[in-house]
C-alpha positions as a Python dict, from the first residue, in 0.01 Angstrom:
ca = {
    (1, 'M'): (0, 0, 0),
    (2, 'S'): (-257, 225, 165),
    (3, 'E'): (-213, 372, 510),
    (4, 'R'): (-466, 546, 731),
    (5, 'G'): (-414, 741, 1048),
    (6, 'E'): (-455, 571, 1385),
    (7, 'N'): (-795, 734, 1445),
    (8, 'H'): (-921, 699, 1088),
    (9, 'Q'): (-1052, 345, 1061),
    (10, 'P'): (-1189, 233, 725),
    (11, 'P'): (-1567, 216, 674),
    (12, 'W'): (-1556, -161, 610),
    (13, 'L'): (-1463, -215, 976),
    (14, 'L'): (-1779, -57, 1119),
    (15, 'P'): (-2028, -341, 1059),
    (16, 'L'): (-1791, -589, 1222),
    (17, 'L'): (-1730, -368, 1525),
    (18, 'D'): (-2104, -310, 1567),
    (19, 'R'): (-2174, -682, 1560),
    (20, 'L'): (-1892, -766, 1800),
    (21, 'G'): (-2044, -531, 2054),
    (22, 'T'): (-2298, -804, 2137),
    (23, 'A'): (-2088, -1111, 2058),
    (24, 'R'): (-2105, -1411, 2292),
    (25, 'V'): (-1891, -1719, 2341),
    (26, 'E'): (-2173, -1920, 2179),
    (27, 'D'): (-2123, -1727, 1855),
    (28, 'F'): (-1775, -1876, 1822),
    (29, 'T'): (-1781, -2217, 1986),
    (30, 'R'): (-2006, -2486, 2130),
    (31, 'V'): (-1760, -2543, 2415),
    (32, 'A'): (-1832, -2338, 2727),
    (33, 'T'): (-1536, -2148, 2874),
    (34, 'P'): (-1469, -2269, 3231),
    (35, 'A'): (-1516, -2016, 3508),
    (36, 'E'): (-1175, -2107, 3649),
    (37, 'G'): (-859, -2274, 3526),
    (38, 'G'): (-707, -2293, 3183),
    (39, 'R'): (-391, -2119, 3073),
    (40, 'A'): (-458, -1759, 2974),
    (41, 'S'): (-342, -1665, 2626),
    (42, 'A'): (-421, -1424, 2346),
    (43, 'V'): (-401, -1404, 1969),
    (44, 'L'): (-390, -1096, 1749),
    (45, 'V'): (-651, -1076, 1473),
    (46, 'L'): (-489, -795, 1279),
    (47, 'L'): (-690, -642, 997),
    (48, 'G'): (-510, -426, 745),
    (49, 'E'): (-583, -272, 409),
    (50, 'Q'): (-414, -290, 69),
    (51, 'D'): (-552, -97, -228),
    (52, 'G'): (-868, -26, -32),
    (53, 'E'): (-936, -393, 39),
    (54, 'P'): (-918, -559, 383),
    (55, 'D'): (-676, -837, 472),
    (56, 'V'): (-569, -1031, 780),
    (57, 'L'): (-217, -1109, 903),
    (58, 'M'): (-140, -1478, 932),
    (59, 'L'): (169, -1682, 1012),
    (60, 'Q'): (254, -2044, 941),
    (61, 'R'): (418, -2253, 1210),
    (62, 'A'): (745, -2430, 1133),
    (63, 'E'): (719, -2793, 1026),
    (64, 'T'): (967, -2894, 1297),
    (65, 'L'): (750, -2788, 1592),
    (66, 'R'): (619, -3057, 1827),
    (67, 'N'): (271, -2904, 1836),
    (68, 'H'): (74, -2752, 1544),
    (69, 'A'): (361, -2811, 1300),
    (70, 'G'): (304, -2633, 971),
    (71, 'Q'): (-34, -2499, 1077),
    (72, 'P'): (-137, -2140, 990),
    (73, 'A'): (-241, -1929, 1288),
    (74, 'F'): (-288, -1580, 1421),
    (75, 'P'): (18, -1441, 1603),
    (76, 'G'): (-15, -1505, 1974),
    (77, 'G'): (68, -1718, 2274),
    (78, 'A'): (50, -1754, 2649),
    (79, 'C'): (20, -1455, 2879),
    (80, 'D'): (326, -1356, 3081),
    (81, 'P'): (301, -1210, 3432),
    (82, 'E'): (463, -891, 3299),
    (83, 'D'): (188, -835, 3039),
    (84, 'A'): (-50, -556, 3136),
    (85, 'D'): (-346, -730, 2973),
    (86, 'V'): (-436, -969, 2691),
    (87, 'A'): (-386, -697, 2430),
    (88, 'A'): (-30, -654, 2557),
    (89, 'T'): (19, -1031, 2528),
    (90, 'A'): (-105, -1037, 2169),
    (91, 'L'): (116, -745, 2066),
    (92, 'R'): (423, -882, 2244),
    (93, 'E'): (383, -1222, 2080),
    (94, 'A'): (332, -1063, 1736),
    (95, 'D'): (651, -864, 1785),
    (96, 'E'): (845, -1173, 1893),
    (97, 'E'): (709, -1391, 1614),
    (98, 'V'): (696, -1162, 1309),
    (99, 'G'): (850, -830, 1412),
    (100, 'L'): (522, -639, 1430),
    (101, 'Q'): (574, -288, 1569),
    (102, 'P'): (315, -235, 1844),
    (103, 'E'): (291, 138, 1767),
    (104, 'S'): (166, 52, 1416),
    (105, 'V'): (-145, -112, 1561),
    (106, 'T'): (-470, 24, 1703),
    (107, 'V'): (-639, -225, 1935),
    (108, 'L'): (-1014, -217, 1869),
    (109, 'T'): (-1182, -474, 2091),
    (110, 'Q'): (-1154, -815, 2253),
    (111, 'L'): (-1357, -1114, 2147),
    (112, 'P'): (-1502, -1351, 2409),
    (113, 'Q'): (-1262, -1585, 2586),
    (114, 'L'): (-1254, -1920, 2406),
    (115, 'W'): (-1142, -2247, 2564),
    (116, 'I'): (-937, -2503, 2369),
    (117, 'P'): (-979, -2828, 2567),
    (118, 'V'): (-699, -3023, 2395),
    (119, 'S'): (-438, -2772, 2518),
    (120, 'D'): (-636, -2621, 2810),
    (121, 'F'): (-569, -2270, 2679),
    (122, 'V'): (-825, -1998, 2739),
    (123, 'V'): (-767, -1774, 2438),
    (124, 'T'): (-877, -1413, 2399),
    (125, 'P'): (-870, -1303, 2035),
    (126, 'V'): (-774, -934, 2020),
    (127, 'L'): (-909, -751, 1715),
    (128, 'A'): (-687, -470, 1590),
    (129, 'W'): (-649, -226, 1298),
    (130, 'W'): (-309, -203, 1131),
    (131, 'H'): (-307, 173, 1078),
    (132, 'A'): (62, 191, 979),
    (133, 'P'): (153, -134, 799),
    (134, 'H'): (519, -226, 753),
    (135, 'D'): (724, -524, 643),
    (136, 'V'): (704, -828, 870),
    (137, 'H'): (894, -1156, 860),
    (138, 'P'): (963, -1463, 1075),
    (139, 'R'): (1189, -1355, 1359),
    (140, 'A'): (1241, -1711, 1481),
    (141, 'P'): (1250, -1943, 1177),
    (142, 'E'): (1257, -2245, 1406),
    (143, 'E'): (905, -2147, 1517),
    (144, 'V'): (758, -1945, 1228),
    (145, 'A'): (812, -2051, 868),
    (146, 'R'): (615, -1783, 687),
    (147, 'V'): (412, -1464, 729),
    (148, 'A'): (138, -1354, 490),
    (149, 'R'): (-138, -1097, 454),
    (150, 'L'): (-444, -1289, 333),
    (151, 'P'): (-700, -1073, 148),
    (152, 'V'): (-1056, -1104, 277),
    (153, 'A'): (-1171, -1126, -86),
    (154, 'E'): (-971, -1446, -127),
    (155, 'L'): (-1084, -1589, 207),
    (156, 'V'): (-1452, -1552, 113),
    (157, 'D'): (-1407, -1679, -244),
    (158, 'P'): (-1618, -2000, -257),
    (159, 'D'): (-1340, -2170, -454),
    (160, 'N'): (-1110, -2125, -152),
    (161, 'R'): (-1346, -2263, 113),
    (162, 'L'): (-1400, -2621, 224),
    (163, 'M'): (-1463, -2844, 522),
    (164, 'V'): (-1183, -3055, 667),
    (165, 'R'): (-1229, -3386, 846),
    (166, 'H'): (-1012, -3494, 1137),
    (167, 'P'): (-939, -3867, 1188),
    (168, 'S'): (-1159, -3842, 1500),
    (169, 'G'): (-1460, -3758, 1282),
    (170, 'W'): (-1461, -3385, 1360),
    (171, 'L'): (-1561, -3163, 1067),
    (172, 'G'): (-1484, -2793, 1055),
    (173, 'P'): (-1450, -2501, 814),
    (174, 'A'): (-1122, -2431, 638),
    (175, 'F'): (-965, -2195, 387),
    (176, 'Q'): (-718, -2286, 113),
    (177, 'V'): (-550, -1954, 31),
    (178, 'R'): (-203, -1884, -110),
    (179, 'D'): (-69, -2232, -33),
    (180, 'M'): (-202, -2215, 325),
    (181, 'L'): (-467, -2453, 460),
    (182, 'V'): (-620, -2258, 747),
    (183, 'W'): (-828, -2482, 975),
    (184, 'G'): (-908, -2556, 1339),
    (185, 'F'): (-939, -2276, 1595),
    (186, 'T'): (-805, -2011, 1357),
    (187, 'A'): (-1045, -2100, 1075),
    (188, 'G'): (-1336, -2113, 1319),
    (189, 'V'): (-1271, -1761, 1442),
    (190, 'L'): (-1211, -1633, 1089),
    (191, 'S'): (-1532, -1792, 962),
    (192, 'V'): (-1742, -1622, 1229),
    (193, 'L'): (-1574, -1283, 1179),
    (194, 'L'): (-1634, -1297, 803),
    (195, 'E'): (-2002, -1361, 869),
    (196, 'M'): (-2025, -1082, 1127),
    (197, 'G'): (-1848, -837, 898),
    (198, 'G'): (-2093, -904, 617),
    (199, 'W'): (-1821, -1039, 386),
    (200, 'A'): (-1909, -1409, 373),
    (201, 'R'): (-2045, -1565, 54),
    (202, 'P'): (-2224, -1899, 7),
    (203, 'W'): (-1976, -2184, -32),
    (204, 'P'): (-1996, -2562, -88),
    (205, 'R'): (-2000, -2727, 254),
    (206, 'D'): (-2000, -3067, 86),
    (207, 'R'): (-1641, -3007, -31),
    (208, 'I'): (-1449, -3211, 227),
    (209, 'A'): (-1079, -3292, 262),
    (210, 'D'): (-928, -3534, 513),
    (211, 'L'): (-663, -3407, 751),
    (212, 'P'): (-354, -3624, 792),
    (213, 'R'): (-259, -3769, 1125),
    (214, 'P'): (-142, -3660, 1379),
    (215, 'A'): (-344, -3337, 1350),
    (216, 'P'): (-464, -3215, 1694),
    (217, 'V'): (-837, -3232, 1763),
    (218, 'P'): (-977, -2875, 1767),
    (219, 'A'): (-1249, -2750, 1997),
    (220, 'P'): (-1589, -2747, 1824),
    (221, 'S'): (-1662, -2399, 1688),
    (222, 'A'): (-1954, -2237, 1513),
    (223, 'G'): (-2031, -2432, 1198),
    (224, 'D'): (-1839, -2743, 1306),
    (225, 'E'): (-1990, -3087, 1301),
    (226, 'I'): (-1909, -3402, 1495),
    (227, 'S'): (-1979, -3735, 1329),
}
């Protein structure tokens, strides 16, 4: 496992950071973020490196949860009044969920605020560099079933990409990697970041799998379709 100093970010991060400097809400979703209202929350998009190759930290929700059961996601959750900012929220949630040590992380930037109408959350994805990676694991098995570092090379492999169809008719991008089906909000953000970072490869958008009920309806994101 490779490890770089806090102030020594890998060269593969630079194109993504340059592109995010001008990123807009419209790059990530077709749903406008309301000027007021919505429950503030944050997720941590944590990029690390193993053997010189980038990866992203992902967790899988427990199957027993009422909402988003079994669904892969970035660590994160609702903002608390005690949180200094959305970055503090993302790091606190990652600590609570998977035991991530905040001092091992360098926060790089914030993505635009994204509204999820079905839950009325206004989510700020916080992009960070894992400069001192360490072992992580589910701290609350009743909420988190699994933690994994998904290599970018596997996420962009055309064999691992597909579209998923919700019973409502919504179509969106997804990733089938290491026994995880990543879809919805998380897959939408990932898909855009892979494009912005210059990692994405052409993939068959006519490969479609149906989602089982009662999957929640995601907010339309870049590359989604509504039929």
